[in-house]
PyMOL commands that place a pseudoatom at each C-alpha (Angstrom):
pseudoatom trace, name=CA, resn=PHE, resi=1, chain=A, elem=C, hetatm=0, pos=[0.000, 0.000, 0.000]
pseudoatom trace, name=CA, resn=PRO, resi=2, chain=A, elem=C, hetatm=0, pos=[1.205, 3.544, -0.638]
pseudoatom trace, name=CA, resn=PRO, resi=3, chain=A, elem=C, hetatm=0, pos=[2.236, 5.520, 2.466]
pseudoatom trace, name=CA, resn=THR, resi=4, chain=A, elem=C, hetatm=0, pos=[-0.433, 7.716, 3.969]
pseudoatom trace, name=CA, resn=PRO, resi=5, chain=A, elem=C, hetatm=0, pos=[0.120, 10.677, 6.294]
pseudoatom trace, name=CA, resn=ALA, resi=6, chain=A, elem=C, hetatm=0, pos=[-1.346, 8.677, 9.197]
pseudoatom trace, name=CA, resn=ASN, resi=7, chain=A, elem=C, hetatm=0, pos=[1.094, 5.795, 8.586]
pseudoatom trace, name=CA, resn=GLU, resi=8, chain=A, elem=C, hetatm=0, pos=[4.065, 8.163, 8.366]
pseudoatom trace, name=CA, resn=VAL, resi=9, chain=A, elem=C, hetatm=0, pos=[3.083, 10.059, 11.544]
pseudoatom trace, name=CA, resn=ALA, resi=10, chain=A, elem=C, hetatm=0, pos=[2.871, 6.738, 13.394]
pseudoatom trace, name=CA, resn=LYS, resi=11, chain=A, elem=C, hetatm=0, pos=[6.593, 6.215, 12.625]
pseudoatom trace, name=CA, resn=LEU, resi=12, chain=A, elem=C, hetatm=0, pos=[7.622, 9.426, 14.442]
pseudoatom trace, name=CA, resn=SER, resi=13, chain=A, elem=C, hetatm=0, pos=[9.077, 9.271, 17.937]
pseudoatom trace, name=CA, resn=ARG, resi=14, chain=A, elem=C, hetatm=0, pos=[10.473, 11.695, 20.503]
pseudoatom trace, name=CA, resn=GLU, resi=15, chain=A, elem=C, hetatm=0, pos=[13.138, 9.140, 21.415]
pseudoatom trace, name=CA, resn=PRO, resi=16, chain=A, elem=C, hetatm=0, pos=[16.408, 8.864, 19.494]
pseudoatom trace, name=CA, resn=PRO, resi=17, chain=A, elem=C, hetatm=0, pos=[16.695, 5.827, 17.243]
pseudoatom trace, name=CA, resn=PRO, resi=18, chain=A, elem=C, hetatm=0, pos=[18.736, 2.857, 18.438]
pseudoatom trace, name=CA, resn=PRO, resi=19, chain=A, elem=C, hetatm=0, pos=[22.359, 2.734, 17.265]
pseudoatom trace, name=CA, resn=LEU, resi=20, chain=A, elem=C, hetatm=0, pos=[22.983, 1.155, 13.910]
pseudoatom trace, name=CA, resn=PRO, resi=21, chain=A, elem=C, hetatm=0, pos=[24.379, -2.378, 14.095]
pseudoatom trace, name=CA, resn=GLY, resi=22, chain=A, elem=C, hetatm=0, pos=[28.169, -2.341, 14.243]
pseudoatom trace, name=CA, resn=CYS, resi=23, chain=A, elem=C, hetatm=0, pos=[28.449, 1.301, 15.361]
pseudoatom trace, name=CA, resn=ASP, resi=24, chain=A, elem=C, hetatm=0, pos=[30.921, 1.784, 18.185]
pseudoatom trace, name=CA, resn=LEU, resi=25, chain=A, elem=C, hetatm=0, pos=[29.652, 4.245, 20.782]
pseudoatom trace, name=CA, resn=ALA, resi=26, chain=A, elem=C, hetatm=0, pos=[32.661, 3.863, 23.084]
pseudoatom trace, name=CA, resn=PRO, resi=27, chain=A, elem=C, hetatm=0, pos=[34.063, 7.079, 24.511]
pseudoatom trace, name=CA, resn=LEU, resi=28, chain=A, elem=C, hetatm=0, pos=[36.871, 8.759, 22.614]
pseudoatom trace, name=CA, resn=ALA, resi=29, chain=A, elem=C, hetatm=0, pos=[40.119, 10.037, 24.100]
pseudoatom trace, name=CA, resn=GLY, resi=30, chain=A, elem=C, hetatm=0, pos=[39.578, 11.972, 27.312]
pseudoatom trace, name=CA, resn=GLY, resi=31, chain=A, elem=C, hetatm=0, pos=[36.121, 10.440, 27.800]
pseudoatom trace, name=CA, resn=PHE, resi=32, chain=A, elem=C, hetatm=0, pos=[34.623, 12.611, 25.061]
pseudoatom trace, name=CA, resn=HIS, resi=33, chain=A, elem=C, hetatm=0, pos=[31.928, 11.424, 22.661]
pseudoatom trace, name=CA, resn=ALA, resi=34, chain=A, elem=C, hetatm=0, pos=[31.101, 12.546, 19.126]
pseudoatom trace, name=CA, resn=GLY, resi=35, chain=A, elem=C, hetatm=0, pos=[28.757, 15.512, 19.429]
pseudoatom trace, name=CA, resn=ASP, resi=36, chain=A, elem=C, hetatm=0, pos=[30.169, 16.812, 22.738]
pseudoatom trace, name=CA, resn=VAL, resi=37, chain=A, elem=C, hetatm=0, pos=[30.572, 20.591, 22.900]
pseudoatom trace, name=CA, resn=VAL, resi=38, chain=A, elem=C, hetatm=0, pos=[34.146, 21.757, 23.568]
pseudoatom trace, name=CA, resn=TYR, resi=39, chain=A, elem=C, hetatm=0, pos=[36.044, 25.052, 23.647]
pseudoatom trace, name=CA, resn=PHE, resi=40, chain=A, elem=C, hetatm=0, pos=[39.493, 25.791, 22.216]
pseudoatom trace, name=CA, resn=LEU, resi=41, chain=A, elem=C, hetatm=0, pos=[41.965, 26.855, 24.934]
pseudoatom trace, name=CA, resn=GLY, resi=42, chain=A, elem=C, hetatm=0, pos=[45.030, 27.388, 22.751]
pseudoatom trace, name=CA, resn=GLU, resi=43, chain=A, elem=C, hetatm=0, pos=[46.547, 30.628, 21.594]
pseudoatom trace, name=CA, resn=ASN, resi=44, chain=A, elem=C, hetatm=0, pos=[44.900, 32.350, 18.620]
pseudoatom trace, name=CA, resn=GLN, resi=45, chain=A, elem=C, hetatm=0, pos=[46.137, 30.699, 15.427]
pseudoatom trace, name=CA, resn=SER, resi=46, chain=A, elem=C, hetatm=0, pos=[45.701, 31.139, 11.700]
pseudoatom trace, name=CA, resn=PHE, resi=47, chain=A, elem=C, hetatm=0, pos=[45.976, 28.331, 9.168]
pseudoatom trace, name=CA, resn=ASN, resi=48, chain=A, elem=C, hetatm=0, pos=[45.277, 28.744, 5.437]
pseudoatom trace, name=CA, resn=GLY, resi=49, chain=A, elem=C, hetatm=0, pos=[43.279, 31.886, 6.145]
pseudoatom trace, name=CA, resn=VAL, resi=50, chain=A, elem=C, hetatm=0, pos=[41.174, 30.252, 8.876]
pseudoatom trace, name=CA, resn=GLU, resi=51, chain=A, elem=C, hetatm=0, pos=[41.311, 31.891, 12.288]
pseudoatom trace, name=CA, resn=LEU, resi=52, chain=A, elem=C, hetatm=0, pos=[40.989, 29.658, 15.325]
pseudoatom trace, name=CA, resn=VAL, resi=53, chain=A, elem=C, hetatm=0, pos=[40.694, 31.859, 18.386]
pseudoatom trace, name=CA, resn=ARG, resi=54, chain=A, elem=C, hetatm=0, pos=[40.826, 31.025, 22.066]
pseudoatom trace, name=CA, resn=GLY, resi=55, chain=A, elem=C, hetatm=0, pos=[37.349, 30.304, 23.380]
pseudoatom trace, name=CA, resn=ARG, resi=56, chain=A, elem=C, hetatm=0, pos=[35.840, 29.263, 20.046]
pseudoatom trace, name=CA, resn=ARG, resi=57, chain=A, elem=C, hetatm=0, pos=[33.077, 26.702, 20.554]
pseudoatom trace, name=CA, resn=GLY, resi=58, chain=A, elem=C, hetatm=0, pos=[33.224, 23.423, 18.653]
pseudoatom trace, name=CA, resn=VAL, resi=59, chain=A, elem=C, hetatm=0, pos=[31.720, 19.968, 18.467]
pseudoatom trace, name=CA, resn=VAL, resi=60, chain=A, elem=C, hetatm=0, pos=[33.709, 16.741, 18.707]
pseudoatom trace, name=CA, resn=ALA, resi=61, chain=A, elem=C, hetatm=0, pos=[33.574, 15.025, 15.308]
pseudoatom trace, name=CA, resn=GLY, resi=62, chain=A, elem=C, hetatm=0, pos=[35.523, 11.919, 16.305]
pseudoatom trace, name=CA, resn=PRO, resi=63, chain=A, elem=C, hetatm=0, pos=[39.077, 10.779, 16.943]
pseudoatom trace, name=CA, resn=SER, resi=64, chain=A, elem=C, hetatm=0, pos=[41.838, 12.814, 15.372]
pseudoatom trace, name=CA, resn=LEU, resi=65, chain=A, elem=C, hetatm=0, pos=[42.905, 11.531, 11.975]
pseudoatom trace, name=CA, resn=ALA, resi=66, chain=A, elem=C, hetatm=0, pos=[46.352, 13.067, 12.473]
pseudoatom trace, name=CA, resn=THR, resi=67, chain=A, elem=C, hetatm=0, pos=[48.996, 10.642, 13.662]
pseudoatom trace, name=CA, resn=ALA, resi=68, chain=A, elem=C, hetatm=0, pos=[51.631, 12.976, 15.086]
pseudoatom trace, name=CA, resn=PRO, resi=69, chain=A, elem=C, hetatm=0, pos=[52.325, 15.116, 17.004]
pseudoatom trace, name=CA, resn=VAL, resi=70, chain=A, elem=C, hetatm=0, pos=[48.684, 15.286, 18.072]
pseudoatom trace, name=CA, resn=ALA, resi=71, chain=A, elem=C, hetatm=0, pos=[46.881, 12.431, 19.742]
pseudoatom trace, name=CA, resn=GLY, resi=72, chain=A, elem=C, hetatm=0, pos=[43.521, 13.966, 20.399]
pseudoatom trace, name=CA, resn=LEU, resi=73, chain=A, elem=C, hetatm=0, pos=[40.193, 14.708, 18.814]
pseudoatom trace, name=CA, resn=SER, resi=74, chain=A, elem=C, hetatm=0, pos=[38.878, 15.977, 15.530]
pseudoatom trace, name=CA, resn=VAL, resi=75, chain=A, elem=C, hetatm=0, pos=[36.763, 19.051, 16.269]
pseudoatom trace, name=CA, resn=ARG, resi=76, chain=A, elem=C, hetatm=0, pos=[34.507, 21.103, 14.012]
pseudoatom trace, name=CA, resn=PHE, resi=77, chain=A, elem=C, hetatm=0, pos=[34.455, 24.671, 15.301]
pseudoatom trace, name=CA, resn=ASP, resi=78, chain=A, elem=C, hetatm=0, pos=[31.526, 27.031, 14.842]
pseudoatom trace, name=CA, resn=GLY, resi=79, chain=A, elem=C, hetatm=0, pos=[31.837, 29.041, 11.644]
pseudoatom trace, name=CA, resn=ILE, resi=80, chain=A, elem=C, hetatm=0, pos=[34.620, 26.866, 10.199]
pseudoatom trace, name=CA, resn=SER, resi=81, chain=A, elem=C, hetatm=0, pos=[33.748, 24.282, 7.548]
pseudoatom trace, name=CA, resn=THR, resi=82, chain=A, elem=C, hetatm=0, pos=[36.619, 21.875, 8.210]
pseudoatom trace, name=CA, resn=SER, resi=83, chain=A, elem=C, hetatm=0, pos=[37.517, 19.929, 11.320]
pseudoatom trace, name=CA, resn=PHE, resi=84, chain=A, elem=C, hetatm=0, pos=[40.763, 20.384, 13.227]
pseudoatom trace, name=CA, resn=ALA, resi=85, chain=A, elem=C, hetatm=0, pos=[43.003, 17.923, 15.058]
pseudoatom trace, name=CA, resn=CYS, resi=86, chain=A, elem=C, hetatm=0, pos=[43.250, 19.188, 18.621]
pseudoatom trace, name=CA, resn=PRO, resi=87, chain=A, elem=C, hetatm=0, pos=[45.314, 17.815, 21.496]
pseudoatom trace, name=CA, resn=LEU, resi=88, chain=A, elem=C, hetatm=0, pos=[43.216, 17.156, 24.579]
pseudoatom trace, name=CA, resn=ASP, resi=89, chain=A, elem=C, hetatm=0, pos=[45.027, 19.748, 26.684]
pseudoatom trace, name=CA, resn=LEU, resi=90, chain=A, elem=C, hetatm=0, pos=[43.801, 22.484, 24.297]
pseudoatom trace, name=CA, resn=LEU, resi=91, chain=A, elem=C, hetatm=0, pos=[40.136, 21.524, 24.734]
pseudoatom trace, name=CA, resn=SER, resi=92, chain=A, elem=C, hetatm=0, pos=[37.713, 22.121, 27.570]
pseudoatom trace, name=CA, resn=ARG, resi=93, chain=A, elem=C, hetatm=0, pos=[34.104, 21.277, 28.283]
pseudoatom trace, name=CA, resn=THR, resi=94, chain=A, elem=C, hetatm=0, pos=[33.708, 24.768, 29.750]
pseudoatom trace, name=CA, resn=SER, resi=95, chain=A, elem=C, hetatm=0, pos=[34.316, 28.102, 28.064]
pseudoatom trace, name=CA, resn=PRO, resi=96, chain=A, elem=C, hetatm=0, pos=[37.650, 29.813, 28.841]
pseudoatom trace, name=CA, resn=THR, resi=97, chain=A, elem=C, hetatm=0, pos=[35.723, 32.634, 30.472]
pseudoatom trace, name=CA, resn=GLN, resi=98, chain=A, elem=C, hetatm=0, pos=[34.707, 30.028, 33.059]
pseudoatom trace, name=CA, resn=HIS, resi=99, chain=A, elem=C, hetatm=0, pos=[38.297, 28.714, 33.268]
pseudoatom trace, name=CA, resn=ALA, resi=100, chain=A, elem=C, hetatm=0, pos=[40.026, 30.434, 36.159]
pseudoatom trace, name=CA, resn=GLU, resi=101, chain=A, elem=C, hetatm=0, pos=[43.490, 28.999, 35.609]
pseudoatom trace, name=CA, resn=SER, resi=102, chain=A, elem=C, hetatm=0, pos=[45.685, 29.334, 32.553]
pseudoatom trace, name=CA, resn=VAL, resi=103, chain=A, elem=C, hetatm=0, pos=[46.340, 26.193, 30.543]
pseudoatom trace, name=CA, resn=ASP, resi=104, chain=A, elem=C, hetatm=0, pos=[49.945, 25.114, 30.117]
pseudoatom trace, name=CA, resn=ARG, resi=105, chain=A, elem=C, hetatm=0, pos=[50.219, 24.848, 26.330]
pseudoatom trace, name=CA, resn=ALA, resi=106, chain=A, elem=C, hetatm=0, pos=[52.810, 22.226, 25.482]
pseudoatom trace, name=CA, resn=TRP, resi=107, chain=A, elem=C, hetatm=0, pos=[51.901, 22.463, 21.783]
pseudoatom trace, name=CA, resn=ASP, resi=108, chain=A, elem=C, hetatm=0, pos=[53.512, 25.170, 19.712]
pseudoatom trace, name=CA, resn=ALA, resi=109, chain=A, elem=C, hetatm=0, pos=[51.637, 26.696, 16.786]
pseudoatom trace, name=CA, resn=GLU, resi=110, chain=A, elem=C, hetatm=0, pos=[53.826, 24.922, 14.212]
pseudoatom trace, name=CA, resn=SER, resi=111, chain=A, elem=C, hetatm=0, pos=[53.082, 21.467, 15.676]
pseudoatom trace, name=CA, resn=VAL, resi=112, chain=A, elem=C, hetatm=0, pos=[49.347, 22.120, 15.736]
pseudoatom trace, name=CA, resn=ALA, resi=113, chain=A, elem=C, hetatm=0, pos=[49.455, 23.452, 12.156]
pseudoatom trace, name=CA, resn=ARG, resi=114, chain=A, elem=C, hetatm=0, pos=[51.241, 20.259, 11.001]
pseudoatom trace, name=CA, resn=ALA, resi=115, chain=A, elem=C, hetatm=0, pos=[48.509, 18.200, 12.667]
pseudoatom trace, name=CA, resn=TRP, resi=116, chain=A, elem=C, hetatm=0, pos=[45.838, 20.279, 10.908]
pseudoatom trace, name=CA, resn=VAL, resi=117, chain=A, elem=C, hetatm=0, pos=[47.469, 19.516, 7.556]
pseudoatom trace, name=CA, resn=GLN, resi=118, chain=A, elem=C, hetatm=0, pos=[47.489, 15.796, 8.403]
pseudoatom trace, name=CA, resn=GLU, resi=119, chain=A, elem=C, hetatm=0, pos=[43.834, 15.992, 9.480]
pseudoatom trace, name=CA, resn=ALA, resi=120, chain=A, elem=C, hetatm=0, pos=[42.833, 17.688, 6.209]
pseudoatom trace, name=CA, resn=ASP, resi=121, chain=A, elem=C, hetatm=0, pos=[44.842, 15.213, 4.111]
pseudoatom trace, name=CA, resn=ALA, resi=122, chain=A, elem=C, hetatm=0, pos=[43.355, 12.227, 5.959]
pseudoatom trace, name=CA, resn=ALA, resi=123, chain=A, elem=C, hetatm=0, pos=[39.825, 13.583, 5.563]
pseudoatom trace, name=CA, resn=ARG, resi=124, chain=A, elem=C, hetatm=0, pos=[40.327, 13.888, 1.797]
pseudoatom trace, name=CA, resn=GLY, resi=125, chain=A, elem=C, hetatm=0, pos=[41.434, 10.254, 1.697]
for i in range(1, 125): cmd.bond("trace and resi %d" % i, "trace and resi %d" % (i + 1))
show_as sticks, trace
zoom trace
């Protein structure tokens, strides 16, 4: 029978669908999950004309595709169309305005930029 509006409405639910078979919902590095909101705590940086500024909000996209020097997460920041490889110590669940202490940044801008290149290359396949 062809679908009718009543049949289609009956399929709607307020609950999220169950995970697809074979999907791994295990936590990522640092206990994060895909979709978690994070904030960038690093120094302001520019890469290929894209500005990533301290405090920018982002969403965890998954594990970082970069292999070195960053072991962290792939994050898609608001207003930026590509995801970035970010070391865990440059990410926070709270905005930097709520962060009282300064973060010790062991990652220099050049190392993070190299990881961003790796992330972009890996994403292109």
